[in-house]
DRENPA-3360 file (N, C-alpha, C; in nm, 2 decimals, always signed):
BEGIN
1 = MCYNLRGL = -7.78/-5.05/-19.57/-7.85/-5.14/-19.62/-7.80/-5.28/-19.61 ~ -7.68/-5.30/-19.65/-7.59/-5.42/-19.63/-7.58/-5.47/-19.48 ~ -7.58/-5.37/-19.42/-7.54/-5.39/-19.26/-7.67/-5.43/-19.17 ~ -7.79/-5.38/-19.22/-7.91/-5.44/-19.19/-7.96/-5.59/-19.23 ~ -7.90/-5.60/-19.36/-7.91/-5.74/-19.41/-7.84/-5.84/-19.33 ~ -7.73/-5.79/-19.31/-7.63/-5.88/-19.23/-7.70/-5.91/-19.07 ~ -7.76/-5.81/-19.04/-7.81/-5.83/-18.88/-7.92/-5.92/-18.91 ~ -8.01/-5.91/-19.01/-8.12/-5.99/-19.03/-8.08/-6.14/-19.04;
9 = IDLVNVQV = -7.99/-6.15/-19.13/-7.95/-6.30/-19.16/-7.90/-6.36/-19.00 ~ -7.82/-6.28/-18.93/-7.76/-6.32/-18.78/-7.91/-6.36/-18.70 ~ -8.00/-6.26/-18.71/-8.11/-6.31/-18.64/-8.21/-6.44/-18.69 ~ -8.17/-6.45/-18.79/-8.26/-6.57/-18.87/-8.20/-6.71/-18.80 ~ -8.05/-6.67/-18.83/-7.96/-6.79/-18.79/-7.98/-6.83/-18.64 ~ -8.00/-6.71/-18.56/-8.01/-6.77/-18.40/-8.15/-6.81/-18.39 ~ -8.26/-6.76/-18.46/-8.34/-6.83/-18.43/-8.39/-6.96/-18.49 ~ -8.30/-7.00/-18.61/-8.32/-7.15/-18.64/-8.24/-7.21/-18.53;
17 = ELSVLPEL = -8.11/-7.16/-18.48/-8.03/-7.25/-18.38/-8.14/-7.29/-18.26 ~ -8.21/-7.19/-18.20/-8.29/-7.19/-18.09/-8.42/-7.30/-18.12 ~ -8.47/-7.29/-18.25/-8.59/-7.36/-18.30/-8.53/-7.53/-18.28 ~ -8.40/-7.55/-18.31/-8.37/-7.70/-18.34/-8.27/-7.74/-18.20 ~ -8.27/-7.63/-18.10/-8.21/-7.70/-17.98/-8.28/-7.78/-17.90 ~ -8.39/-7.83/-17.89/-8.45/-7.95/-17.85/-8.39/-8.06/-17.88 ~ -8.38/-8.07/-18.02/-8.34/-8.21/-18.09/-8.20/-8.20/-18.09 ~ -8.14/-8.09/-18.07/-7.98/-8.11/-18.08/-7.95/-8.17/-17.94;
25 = TSLRKSQV = -8.02/-8.11/-17.82/-8.01/-8.16/-17.68/-8.04/-8.30/-17.70 ~ -8.15/-8.34/-17.74/-8.20/-8.48/-17.74/-8.08/-8.57/-17.80 ~ -8.04/-8.53/-17.92/-7.94/-8.59/-17.99/-7.79/-8.61/-17.91 ~ -7.76/-8.52/-17.86/-7.64/-8.51/-17.76/-7.66/-8.63/-17.65 ~ -7.77/-8.63/-17.60/-7.81/-8.71/-17.46/-7.79/-8.85/-17.53 ~ -7.86/-8.86/-17.64/-7.83/-9.01/-17.71/-7.68/-9.04/-17.73 ~ -7.61/-8.96/-17.78/-7.49/-8.99/-17.81/-7.41/-9.02/-17.68 ~ -7.43/-8.94/-17.58/-7.34/-8.96/-17.45/-7.41/-9.09/-17.40;
33 = ASQASLAK = -7.54/-9.14/-17.39/-7.57/-9.25/-17.35/-7.50/-9.36/-17.42 ~ -7.48/-9.36/-17.57/-7.42/-9.46/-17.66/-7.29/-9.48/-17.63 ~ -7.23/-9.34/-17.59/-7.07/-9.37/-17.56/-7.09/-9.43/-17.41 ~ -7.15/-9.41/-17.33/-7.13/-9.47/-17.19/-7.17/-9.63/-17.21 ~ -7.27/-9.66/-17.28/-7.30/-9.84/-17.31/-7.20/-9.86/-17.37 ~ -7.11/-9.81/-17.46/-7.00/-9.87/-17.52/-6.87/-9.89/-17.44 ~ -6.87/-9.80/-17.35/-6.77/-9.79/-17.26/-6.77/-9.89/-17.16 ~ -6.91/-9.91/-17.12/-6.94/-10.04/-17.00/-6.91/-10.17/-17.09;
41 = ATEKITEN = -6.97/-10.18/-17.20/-6.95/-10.30/-17.30/-6.77/-10.33/-17.31 ~ -6.69/-10.25/-17.32/-6.55/-10.23/-17.38/-6.49/-10.28/-17.23 ~ -6.53/-10.23/-17.12/-6.50/-10.28/-16.99/-6.51/-10.42/-16.98 ~ -6.63/-10.46/-16.99/-6.71/-10.57/-16.94/-6.61/-10.71/-17.06 ~ -6.61/-10.66/-17.17/-6.54/-10.75/-17.27/-6.38/-10.76/-17.23 ~ -6.30/-10.67/-17.18/-6.18/-10.66/-17.16/-6.17/-10.73/-17.02 ~ -6.24/-10.72/-16.93/-6.26/-10.81/-16.79/-6.29/-10.97/-16.83 ~ -6.37/-10.98/-16.93/-6.37/-11.12/-16.96/-6.23/-11.18/-17.01;
49 = LVQSMTGP = -6.18/-11.12/-17.12/-6.06/-11.15/-17.17/-5.96/-11.17/-17.09 ~ -5.95/-11.05/-16.98/-5.82/-11.08/-16.90/-5.86/-11.21/-16.78 ~ -5.97/-11.24/-16.77/-6.00/-11.34/-16.68/-5.97/-11.49/-16.76 ~ -6.03/-11.48/-16.89/-6.01/-11.62/-16.99/-5.85/-11.64/-17.01 ~ -5.76/-11.52/-16.98/-5.63/-11.53/-16.98/-5.56/-11.58/-16.86 ~ -5.60/-11.52/-16.75/-5.55/-11.55/-16.62/-5.62/-11.63/-16.50 ~ -5.72/-11.65/-16.53/-5.83/-11.71/-16.44/-5.80/-11.86/-16.44 ~ -5.90/-11.94/-16.37/-5.91/-12.06/-16.36/-5.93/-12.15/-16.49;
57 = EAEKAADI = -5.99/-12.09/-16.58/-6.01/-12.15/-16.70/-5.86/-12.16/-16.79 ~ -5.77/-12.04/-16.78/-5.62/-12.05/-16.83/-5.57/-12.15/-16.77 ~ -5.58/-12.18/-16.62/-5.50/-12.26/-16.58/-5.55/-12.42/-16.60 ~ -5.67/-12.42/-16.65/-5.73/-12.56/-16.69/-5.69/-12.58/-16.80 ~ -5.68/-12.48/-16.92/-5.64/-12.50/-17.04/-5.49/-12.53/-17.04 ~ -5.44/-12.45/-16.96/-5.26/-12.50/-16.95/-5.25/-12.64/-16.92 ~ -5.31/-12.70/-16.82/-5.34/-12.82/-16.75/-5.36/-12.93/-16.86 ~ -5.47/-12.87/-16.94/-5.49/-12.98/-17.05/-5.38/-13.01/-17.14;
65 = KSAAELIS = -5.33/-12.90/-17.18/-5.20/-12.87/-17.27/-5.09/-12.95/-17.23 ~ -5.06/-12.94/-17.08/-4.95/-12.99/-17.03/-4.97/-13.15/-17.04 ~ -5.11/-13.17/-16.98/-5.15/-13.33/-17.01/-5.11/-13.41/-17.11 ~ -5.16/-13.33/-17.26/-5.16/-13.38/-17.37/-5.00/-13.41/-17.42 ~ -4.93/-13.29/-17.38/-4.78/-13.31/-17.40/-4.73/-13.42/-17.35 ~ -4.76/-13.44/-17.21/-4.69/-13.57/-17.14/-4.75/-13.69/-17.17 ~ -4.88/-13.70/-17.23/-4.92/-13.83/-17.27/-4.83/-13.84/-17.40 ~ -4.84/-13.74/-17.48/-4.77/-13.76/-17.63/-4.61/-13.79/-17.60;
73 = LAESLKID = -4.54/-13.74/-17.51/-4.40/-13.78/-17.45/-4.39/-13.92/-17.39 ~ -4.51/-13.96/-17.33/-4.49/-14.12/-17.27/-4.53/-14.21/-17.40 ~ -4.61/-14.18/-17.50/-4.60/-14.26/-17.60/-4.47/-14.27/-17.69 ~ -4.42/-14.15/-17.72/-4.29/-14.15/-17.78/-4.19/-14.21/-17.72 ~ -4.21/-14.26/-17.57/-4.09/-14.32/-17.51/-4.07/-14.47/-17.52 ~ -4.19/-14.50/-17.58/-4.20/-14.66/-17.63/-4.12/-14.72/-17.70 ~ -4.07/-14.61/-17.80/-3.96/-14.64/-17.89/-3.80/-14.65/-17.82 ~ -3.78/-14.59/-17.70/-3.65/-14.61/-17.63/-3.68/-14.75/-17.50;
81 = STEAKGKL = -3.56/-14.78/-17.49/-3.55/-14.88/-17.39/-3.44/-14.86/-17.29 ~ -3.43/-14.75/-17.26/-3.30/-14.70/-17.16/-3.34/-14.68/-17.04 ~ -3.26/-14.68/-16.92/-3.31/-14.68/-16.79/-3.38/-14.54/-16.76 ~ -3.35/-14.40/-16.85/-3.41/-14.29/-16.82/-3.55/-14.32/-16.88 ~ -3.61/-14.42/-16.93/-3.73/-14.40/-16.98/-3.81/-14.44/-16.85 ~ -3.75/-14.53/-16.75/-3.83/-14.58/-16.63/-3.86/-14.44/-16.55 ~ -3.77/-14.36/-16.55/-3.77/-14.25/-16.45/-3.82/-14.15/-16.49 ~ -3.85/-14.12/-16.65/-3.94/-14.02/-16.71/-4.07/-14.06/-16.70;
89 = GQIISSEL = -4.08/-14.21/-16.70/-4.25/-14.24/-16.71/-4.30/-14.23/-16.54 ~ -4.21/-14.22/-16.47/-4.25/-14.18/-16.32/-4.29/-14.02/-16.31 ~ -4.21/-13.96/-16.37/-4.23/-13.83/-16.36/-4.36/-13.78/-16.42 ~ -4.39/-13.84/-16.56/-4.50/-13.80/-16.64/-4.62/-13.86/-16.55 ~ -4.60/-13.99/-16.51/-4.73/-14.03/-16.42/-4.76/-13.95/-16.30 ~ -4.64/-13.91/-16.27/-4.68/-13.82/-16.12/-4.75/-13.70/-16.17 ~ -4.71/-13.61/-16.25/-4.76/-13.50/-16.31/-4.90/-13.53/-16.37 ~ -4.92/-13.63/-16.45/-5.05/-13.66/-16.47/-5.16/-13.66/-16.37;
97 = NNILKKYS = -5.10/-13.71/-16.26/-5.20/-13.74/-16.15/-5.23/-13.63/-16.06 ~ -5.12/-13.52/-16.06/-5.14/-13.40/-16.00/-5.23/-13.35/-16.07 ~ -5.26/-13.34/-16.22/-5.33/-13.27/-16.29/-5.50/-13.32/-16.28 ~ -5.48/-13.45/-16.29/-5.64/-13.55/-16.22/-5.69/-13.51/-16.10 ~ -5.58/-13.51/-16.00/-5.64/-13.48/-15.89/-5.69/-13.31/-15.87 ~ -5.66/-13.23/-15.94/-5.71/-13.09/-15.95/-5.87/-13.09/-15.99 ~ -5.90/-13.18/-16.08/-6.01/-13.17/-16.13/-6.11/-13.28/-16.08 ~ -6.09/-13.37/-16.00/-6.14/-13.49/-15.96/-6.26/-13.44/-15.83;
% end
């Protein structure tokens, strides 16, 4: 009797699994589609981050930072009155002109 009851339980379990199979299949398809979308979004974000750190915008940001540092250095030279001040001033002016030419 116990053996027949176990077989009946197994049969009911199989029937339940078969009855929910379409919903499980649909859920799995949805999960796969979500994972694919997430992978594409992650790829796009990574690509944009790499571009922002290595592309033209990164070079522009580095040039802006460099120009700001050169301007700050030029302003601090107002305190000095040595011969080096003139030479450094020429170097600073030259570099600032190079940066400005890039974006003109």
